C-alpha positions as semicolon CSV with decimal commas, in nm:
position;residue;x (nm);y (nm);z (nm)
1;M;0,015;-0,023;0,014
2;S;0,195;0,306;-0,131
3;F;0,050;0,673;-0,170
4;K;0,169;1,021;-0,104
5;I;0,070;1,225;0,185
6;A;0,157;1,587;0,143
7;I;0,140;1,823;0,479
8;I;0,112;2,237;0,413
9;G;0,254;2,433;0,704
10;A;0,466;2,112;0,839
11;G;0,681;2,310;1,049
12;S;0,400;2,309;1,343
13;V;0,604;2,247;1,591
14;G;0,424;1,969;1,761
15;F;0,121;1,861;1,538
16;T;0,302;1,718;1,249
17;K;0,489;1,479;1,478
18;K;0,155;1,384;1,636
19;L;-0,055;1,335;1,295
20;C;0,289;1,158;1,115
21;S;0,278;0,909;1,451
22;D;-0,087;0,834;1,455
23;I;-0,014;0,767;1,052
24;L;0,240;0,521;1,118
25;K;0,069;0,353;1,385
26;V;-0,155;0,198;1,127
27;A;0,017;-0,171;0,990
28;E;-0,067;-0,125;0,626
29;F;0,058;0,254;0,622
30;A;0,388;0,171;0,847
31;E;0,481;-0,135;0,611
32;G;0,352;-0,018;0,291
33;G;0,666;0,211;0,177
34;I;0,419;0,541;0,172
35;E;0,591;0,906;0,103
36;I;0,514;1,151;0,375
37;A;0,618;1,513;0,212
38;L;0,667;1,805;0,439
39;T;0,637;2,171;0,282
40;D;0,653;2,485;0,470
41;I;0,785;2,845;0,361
42;N;1,014;2,846;0,707
43;A;1,277;2,624;0,597
44;H;1,453;2,635;1,002
45;N;1,126;2,485;1,139
46;L;1,039;2,285;0,854
47;D;1,426;2,126;0,890
48;M;1,365;2,069;1,295
49;V;1,032;1,855;1,181
50;A;1,178;1,651;0,906
51;Q;1,464;1,561;1,185
52;I;1,213;1,442;1,414
53;I;1,000;1,217;1,147
54;R;1,285;1,098;1,011
55;R;1,434;0,950;1,325
56;I;1,107;0,797;1,404
57;V;1,130;0,611;1,089
58;A;1,463;0,526;1,112
59;V;1,444;0,406;1,474
60;N;1,137;0,209;1,406
61;N;1,271;0,085;1,049
62;L;1,014;0,156;0,843
63;P;0,998;0,178;0,464
64;T;0,822;0,543;0,463
65;R;0,985;0,806;0,232
66;V;1,049;1,137;0,431
67;T;1,100;1,436;0,201
68;A;1,094;1,815;0,335
69;T;1,095;2,124;0,075
70;T;0,994;2,488;0,085
71;D;0,840;2,439;-0,313
72;R;0,515;2,374;-0,215
73;R;0,398;2,221;-0,563
74;E;0,683;1,955;-0,563
75;A;0,555;1,842;-0,202
76;L;0,177;1,825;-0,361
77;S;0,305;1,667;-0,687
78;G;0,148;1,321;-0,657
79;A;-0,036;1,329;-0,324
80;R;-0,315;1,129;-0,244
81;Y;-0,409;1,314;0,055
82;I;-0,343;1,666;0,170
83;M;-0,340;1,794;0,517
84;N;-0,333;2,173;0,572
85;V;-0,182;2,323;0,944
86;V;-0,082;2,647;0,844
87;R;-0,098;3,007;1,069
88;I;-0,107;3,278;0,750
89;G;0,132;3,545;0,922
90;G;0,242;3,346;1,185
91;L;0,302;3,526;1,535
92;E;0,350;3,878;1,396
93;A;-0,049;3,863;1,249
94;F;-0,137;3,672;1,566
95;Q;-0,028;3,986;1,775
96;S;-0,224;4,250;1,605
97;D;-0,536;3,994;1,594
98;I;-0,494;4,038;1,979
99;S;-0,343;4,403;2,005
100;I;-0,565;4,605;1,774
101;P;-0,901;4,501;1,894
102;L;-0,843;4,562;2,242
103;K;-0,741;4,902;2,168
104;Y;-1,128;4,912;2,057
105;G;-1,243;4,732;2,394
106;V;-1,253;4,396;2,253
107;D;-1,105;4,143;2,473
108;Q;-1,072;3,787;2,330
109;C;-0,907;3,475;2,473
110;V;-0,779;3,300;2,139
111;G;-0,971;3,531;1,770
112;D;-0,893;3,234;1,544
113;T;-1,285;3,149;1,477
114;I;-1,462;3,441;1,446
115;C;-1,445;3,793;1,649
116;A;-1,231;4,041;1,488
117;G;-0,922;3,826;1,492
118;G;-1,065;3,521;1,339
119;I;-1,223;3,707;1,094
120;L;-0,909;3,889;0,945
121;Y;-0,722;3,572;1,038
122;G;-0,972;3,414;0,761
123;Q;-0,899;3,677;0,534
124;R;-0,529;3,585;0,537
125;G;-0,592;3,215;0,517
126;I;-0,847;3,239;0,264
127;A;-0,604;3,423;0,012
128;A;-0,351;3,139;0,092
129;M;-0,587;2,844;0,042
130;L;-0,682;2,966;-0,277
131;D;-0,357;2,876;-0,387
132;F;-0,272;2,600;-0,191
133;C;-0,603;2,468;-0,389
134;K;-0,493;2,547;-0,741
135;D;-0,167;2,380;-0,693
136;I;-0,366;2,043;-0,581
137;R;-0,574;2,067;-0,879
138;E;-0,288;2,115;-1,117
139;V;0,006;1,892;-0,959
140;A;-0,212;1,650;-0,692
141;E;-0,345;1,285;-0,758
142;P;-0,667;1,317;-0,960
143;N;-1,011;1,377;-0,712
144;A;-0,693;1,401;-0,412
145;L;-0,857;1,460;-0,062
146;L;-0,772;1,809;0,118
147;L;-0,788;1,753;0,498
148;N;-0,798;2,097;0,645
149;Y;-0,682;2,154;1,029
150;A;-0,596;2,526;0,973
151;N;-0,862;2,763;1,128
152;P;-1,081;2,979;1,139
153;M;-1,228;2,599;1,022
154;A;-1,543;2,673;0,878
155;M;-1,400;2,970;0,687
156;M;-1,109;2,802;0,507
157;T;-1,335;2,462;0,432
158;W;-1,592;2,694;0,293
159;A;-1,373;2,848;0,091
160;A;-1,160;2,513;-0,051
161;I;-1,492;2,363;-0,121
162;E;-1,723;2,676;-0,316
163;H;-1,406;2,844;-0,431
164;G;-1,071;2,619;-0,469
165;G;-1,268;2,346;-0,658
166;V;-1,071;2,110;-0,432
167;R;-1,265;1,783;-0,213
168;T;-1,200;1,919;0,143
169;V;-1,309;1,811;0,448
170;G;-1,224;1,980;0,804
171;L;-1,141;1,827;1,108
172;C;-1,104;1,954;1,466
173;H;-1,054;1,805;1,773
174;G;-1,319;1,970;1,999
175;V;-1,550;1,732;1,986
176;Q;-1,330;1,460;2,089
177;N;-1,213;1,699;2,419
178;G;-1,534;1,782;2,497
179;H;-1,635;1,393;2,498
180;R;-1,344;1,315;2,691
181;Q;-1,441;1,593;2,962
182;I;-1,798;1,491;2,956
183;A;-1,652;1,139;3,062
184;A;-1,443;1,234;3,334
185;A;-1,731;1,498;3,468
186;L;-1,940;1,200;3,514
187;R;-1,669;1,007;3,665
188;V;-1,662;0,714;3,398
189;P;-1,440;0,573;3,115
190;M;-1,468;0,769;2,850
191;D;-1,508;0,446;2,610
192;E;-1,845;0,365;2,836
193;V;-2,011;0,729;2,700
194;E;-2,198;0,741;2,387
195;I;-2,227;1,099;2,219
196;V;-2,404;1,269;1,912
197;C;-2,297;1,619;1,866
198;S;-2,385;1,852;1,587
199;G;-2,380;2,217;1,445
200;I;-2,098;2,454;1,334
201;N;-1,671;2,443;1,440
202;H;-1,635;2,538;1,784
203;Q;-2,021;2,581;1,816
204;T;-2,108;2,221;1,828
205;W;-2,379;2,104;2,085
206;Y;-2,393;1,735;2,255
207;L;-2,758;1,672;2,134
208;D;-2,739;1,295;2,304
209;I;-2,509;1,169;2,606
210;R;-2,566;0,819;2,688
211;H;-2,372;0,617;2,964
212;K;-2,396;0,240;2,861
213;G;-2,730;0,317;2,680
214;R;-2,855;0,543;2,968
215;S;-2,956;0,897;2,859
216;I;-2,809;1,174;3,018
217;G;-3,007;1,463;3,096
218;R;-2,950;1,803;3,159
219;D;-2,965;1,817;3,530
220;E;-2,745;1,499;3,530
221;L;-2,506;1,693;3,337
222;I;-2,515;2,009;3,549
223;A;-2,496;1,870;3,868
224;A;-2,179;1,662;3,723
225;F;-1,999;1,972;3,607
226;E;-2,112;2,190;3,914
227;S;-1,982;1,921;4,173
228;H;-1,641;1,850;3,986
229;P;-1,355;2,029;4,171
230;L;-1,210;2,178;3,802
231;F;-1,476;2,184;3,582
232;S;-1,723;2,383;3,800
233;K;-1,389;2,666;3,844
234;Q;-1,299;2,673;3,457
235;E;-1,648;2,620;3,282
236;K;-1,847;2,866;3,404
237;V;-1,959;2,997;3,072
238;R;-2,019;2,642;2,931
239;I;-2,205;2,530;3,241
240;D;-2,405;2,845;3,212
241;V;-2,516;2,804;2,845
242;L;-2,546;2,440;2,960
243;K;-2,826;2,552;3,209
244;R;-2,997;2,824;2,973
245;F;-2,942;2,638;2,639
246;G;-3,039;2,279;2,785
247;F;-2,716;2,111;2,604
248;Y;-2,295;2,137;2,626
249;S;-2,112;2,283;2,385
250;T;-1,782;2,112;2,273
251;E;-1,571;2,398;2,314
252;S;-1,360;2,536;2,601
253;N;-1,454;2,812;2,807
254;G;-1,215;3,059;2,637
255;H;-1,329;2,989;2,297
256;L;-1,695;2,993;2,383
257;S;-1,681;3,332;2,585
258;E;-1,561;3,502;2,259
259;Y;-1,806;3,364;2,009
260;L;-2,135;3,504;2,206
261;P;-2,189;3,857;2,296
262;W;-2,296;3,801;2,682
263;Y;-2,002;3,702;2,891
264;R;-1,660;3,936;2,754
265;K;-1,887;4,264;2,660
266;R;-1,801;4,440;3,000
267;P;-1,431;4,421;3,128
268;E;-1,507;4,440;3,478
269;Q;-1,729;4,092;3,460
270;I;-1,483;3,905;3,246
271;L;-1,283;3,747;3,554
272;D;-1,634;3,647;3,684
273;W;-1,679;3,414;3,417
274;I;-1,294;3,255;3,335
275;S;-1,004;3,099;3,507
276;M;-0,654;3,208;3,485
277;D;-0,549;2,842;3,570
278;E;-0,488;2,787;3,190
279;W;-0,500;2,961;2,903
280;I;-0,779;2,814;2,731
281;H;-1,030;2,893;2,986
282;G;-1,070;3,252;2,894
283;E;-0,738;3,464;2,954
284;T;-0,685;3,752;2,731
285;G;-0,494;3,668;2,429
286;G;-0,421;3,324;2,632
287;Y;-0,347;3,117;2,292
288;L;-0,116;3,390;2,154
289;R;0,070;3,356;2,503
290;Y;0,063;2,975;2,488
291;T;0,181;2,964;2,092
292;T;0,463;3,185;2,159
293;E;0,596;3,018;2,495
294;N;0,613;2,680;2,286
295;R;0,765;2,827;2,000
296;N;1,087;2,981;2,204
297;W;1,070;2,632;2,413
298;F;1,072;2,413;2,072
299;E;1,369;2,651;1,916
300;T;1,558;2,634;2,261
301;D;1,464;2,245;2,352
302;F;1,511;2,093;2,022
303;P;1,768;1,856;2,102
304;V;1,527;1,697;2,373
305;F;1,245;1,691;2,123
306;L;1,468;1,494;1,845
307;E;1,568;1,251;2,157
308;E;1,228;1,200;2,244
309;A;1,139;1,128;1,868
310;G;1,356;0,825;1,913
311;K;1,137;0,607;2,076
312;S;1,008;0,326;1,949
313;L;0,646;0,361;1,809
314;S;0,489;0,050;2,014
315;D;0,515;0,312;2,300
316;W;0,296;0,575;2,080
317;Q;-0,053;0,571;2,183
318;R;-0,248;0,636;1,845
319;T;-0,442;0,971;1,950
320;D;-0,849;0,996;1,825
321;E;-0,750;1,328;1,579
322;H;-0,956;1,231;1,279
323;A;-0,711;1,238;1,012
324;S;-0,514;0,886;1,048
325;H;-0,836;0,705;1,134
326;I;-1,007;0,858;0,800
327;L;-0,739;0,772;0,569
328;E;-0,749;0,410;0,708
329;A;-1,084;0,359;0,656
330;L;-1,061;0,515;0,275
331;E;-0,777;0,241;0,200
332;T;-0,852;-0,040;0,376
333;G;-1,245;-0,014;0,444
334;R;-1,262;-0,063;0,794
335;P;-1,527;0,187;0,885
336;Y;-1,495;0,502;1,087
337;R;-1,724;0,717;1,271
338;G;-1,637;1,083;1,329
339;H;-1,793;1,421;1,357
340;F;-1,641;1,617;1,024
341;N;-1,710;1,986;0,870
342;V;-1,829;1,975;0,529
343;R;-2,112;2,131;0,337
344;N;-2,418;2,103;0,494
345;G;-2,664;2,045;0,187
346;G;-2,961;1,959;0,430
347;T;-2,759;1,699;0,672
348;I;-2,828;1,972;0,936
349;T;-3,203;2,103;0,848
350;N;-3,247;2,413;1,033
351;L;-2,882;2,573;0,922
352;P;-2,852;2,693;0,546
353;E;-2,770;2,429;0,267
354;D;-2,455;2,636;0,192
355;C;-2,236;2,663;0,535
356;I;-2,002;2,447;0,692
357;I;-2,137;2,237;0,919
358;E;-1,990;1,979;1,184
359;S;-2,167;1,667;1,248
360;P;-2,174;1,275;1,247
361;G;-2,053;1,096;0,987
362;Y;-1,904;0,747;0,856
363;V;-1,577;0,681;0,624
364;D;-1,521;0,394;0,466
365;R;-1,398;0,304;0,115
366;F;-1,682;0,478;-0,061
367;G;-1,594;0,802;0,150
368;I;-1,705;1,036;0,414
369;N;-2,095;0,964;0,435
370;M;-2,282;1,212;0,671
371;V;-2,576;1,154;0,876
372;E;-2,868;1,350;0,713
373;G;-3,154;1,493;0,886
374;V;-3,018;1,671;1,234
375;T;-3,234;1,945;1,368
376;L;-3,082;2,173;1,628
377;P;-3,272;2,304;1,940
378;L;-3,367;2,650;1,826
379;A;-3,146;2,847;2,042
380;C;-2,813;2,633;1,952
381;A;-2,948;2,682;1,625
382;A;-2,983;3,077;1,620
383;T;-2,634;3,088;1,811
384;C;-2,498;2,918;1,519
385;S;-2,693;3,079;1,250
386;A;-2,530;3,425;1,385
387;S;-2,184;3,289;1,316
388;V;-2,293;3,162;1,004
389;H;-2,387;3,488;0,845
390;V;-2,062;3,596;0,983
391;Q;-1,883;3,345;0,823
392;R;-2,049;3,402;0,470
393;M;-1,968;3,725;0,472
394;S;-1,592;3,685;0,570
395;V;-1,557;3,410;0,336
396;Q;-1,728;3,647;0,003
397;A;-1,485;3,899;0,148
398;A;-1,147;3,742;0,150
399;I;-1,250;3,594;-0,236
400;T;-1,356;3,944;-0,370
401;G;-1,149;4,172;-0,149
402;D;-1,441;4,388;-0,084
403;V;-1,348;4,630;0,235
404;E;-1,734;4,718;0,265
405;L;-1,795;4,351;0,305
406;L;-1,516;4,259;0,557
407;K;-1,654;4,571;0,758
408;Q;-2,014;4,446;0,771
409;A;-1,856;4,082;0,907
410;V;-1,699;4,214;1,177
411;L;-1,986;4,452;1,231
412;H;-2,267;4,151;1,284
413;D;-1,995;3,945;1,475
414;P;-2,168;3,949;1,818
415;L;-1,921;3,989;2,044
416;V;-1,754;4,285;1,805
417;G;-2,126;4,449;1,811
418;A;-2,214;4,423;2,171
419;I;-1,891;4,641;2,254
420;C;-1,816;4,871;1,914
421;T;-1,982;5,139;1,760
422;P;-2,010;5,121;1,339
423;E;-1,759;5,394;1,348
424;E;-1,545;5,223;1,572
425;V;-1,545;4,880;1,374
426;W;-1,456;5,041;1,032
427;Q;-1,155;5,252;1,196
428;M;-1,030;4,901;1,349
429;V;-1,086;4,724;1,045
430;D;-0,864;4,967;0,856
431;E;-0,615;4,967;1,135
432;M;-0,609;4,572;1,105
433;L;-0,563;4,597;0,731
434;V;-0,272;4,802;0,724
435;A;-0,088;4,644;0,980
436;Q;-0,138;4,287;0,830
437;A;-0,117;4,412;0,423
438;A;0,178;4,215;0,392
439;W;-0,044;3,869;0,410
440;L;-0,353;4,032;0,219
441;P;-0,318;4,071;-0,127
442;Q;-0,674;4,087;-0,243
443;Y;-0,711;4,411;-0,058
444;A;-0,368;4,547;-0,211
445;G;-0,533;4,822;-0,362
446;A;-0,759;4,923;-0,066
447;I;-0,506;4,944;0,133
448;P;-0,336;5,277;0,096
449;A;-0,693;5,440;0,132
450;A;-0,704;5,255;0,485
451;A;-0,376;5,428;0,583
452;E;-0,519;5,789;0,457
453;R;-0,842;5,728;0,645
454;L;-0,617;5,652;0,984
455;K;-0,449;5,975;0,953
456;S;-0,760;6,171;1,086
457;P;-0,899;5,880;1,295
458;K;-1,294;5,959;1,394
459;V;-1,272;5,768;1,711
460;K;-1,026;5,772;2,026
461;T;-0,880;5,455;2,102
462;R;-0,668;5,319;2,461
463;V;-0,404;5,136;2,532
464;W;-0,522;4,824;2,708
465;E;-0,365;4,515;2,782
466;G;-0,739;4,351;2,857
467;A;-0,879;4,210;3,141
468;A;-0,740;3,899;3,211
469;R;-0,363;3,922;3,062
470;L;-0,086;3,727;3,180
471;G;0,313;3,777;3,026
472;V;0,531;3,517;2,855
473;R;0,693;3,271;3,049
474;S;1,042;3,240;2,997
475;V;1,192;2,870;2,898
476;E;1,307;2,832;3,238
477;D;0,994;2,883;3,394
478;L;0,834;2,615;3,150
479;R;1,077;2,372;3,236
480;A;1,024;2,419;3,600
481;T;0,654;2,404;3,519
482;K;0,654;2,091;3,380
483;K;0,914;1,963;3,652
484;A;0,652;2,068;3,913
485;K;0,382;1,865;3,723
486;V;0,548;1,549;3,692
487;T;0,644;1,538;4,059
488;A;0,328;1,641;4,220
């Protein structure tokens, strides 16, 4: 069994190693002489990751071929499967996704799905995604499958399907992580808990939860979370939404808090809803801090990561990331059930046909087949629909370079709309366009006018670090924290 897998953005610090290790745990893939082609625009990061993957292959005496190149078309040539894990603009652009909205009072934890940061992230990503899709159409294996892990998931997948002309499925681990957490709250093993989850990426809802066939109702789930010593403190937003909607959301407290207009709009109340023990529970710019620390740590401790790659794959516990399981099902026929991001087309009856939904599906040799006829509870559908309209406008703006439509998308974002006036939104978007011009080719003709408007600002901004900002920790601090957890 021999085929080629290309990974775009393979310089991703830890994710590429995880994906490749999972793939090589499939016996047919490990023994079949597949090729893994790594590509990234950052030659330094690419080389480090390539060393790690090659070490895994060598130590385990596998026939796998590992190639690495900054020439994307070379990596994509003849590929049957392509995985996209890019972050367009890197940490530099990410910094402005967080810092510029703060000047206008918009406090984000992650900023990678919607909200001001996620929408601009999508503008950068979609411009690149169209280039990826052109190359896939021209040089990859006919009917190649693109597995998109890059955020903003819905926007990127929407663009690839509707405008890129490439067979695409979007993949995320939010459903699995929430499934794991629900089992922990119920204090039972995860494999004893069955779930049906549906909605849109990062706003997916556990519609049916069962323990050994017994249905878990709202009251039992609320009691489980409120009595848990950690979750009761870390997941205040999710628990509140569970109480009001009747259904638990996939996404972390920090993620969910910035998709809704209710929990982060008043700075003096943000700390009432979040936890500062880990970035994912709501810290201002938490994911930016986390990724910055990991980047620094990887650079400093690369020899340690390389040494860890020398362990036998027999010690590697295959993860529940969907990618390797999808490839296994398609190539071997062994069925796999998961939750996938695809064009709706009626799968969820009360969301628009053209939007990207995340819902249960099955994979085998015949492809990815979704379970149709899901109807979301009205409150869940309303929340998803608000985001879908923002996503649609954002995708169309990214495709056309329409600045007015981009501003309308940001204006209609639930959290931004709860905080900013229209004039503030117009100026904020101008500022973000100018700051991110290097990654926004579709707006090249409009950015000079935006820069000119900023010379005579109509609204005042402020210097603000946010309601719950923490500083970036040194590598020494990270080592000490890790050591303390190990010895605890």
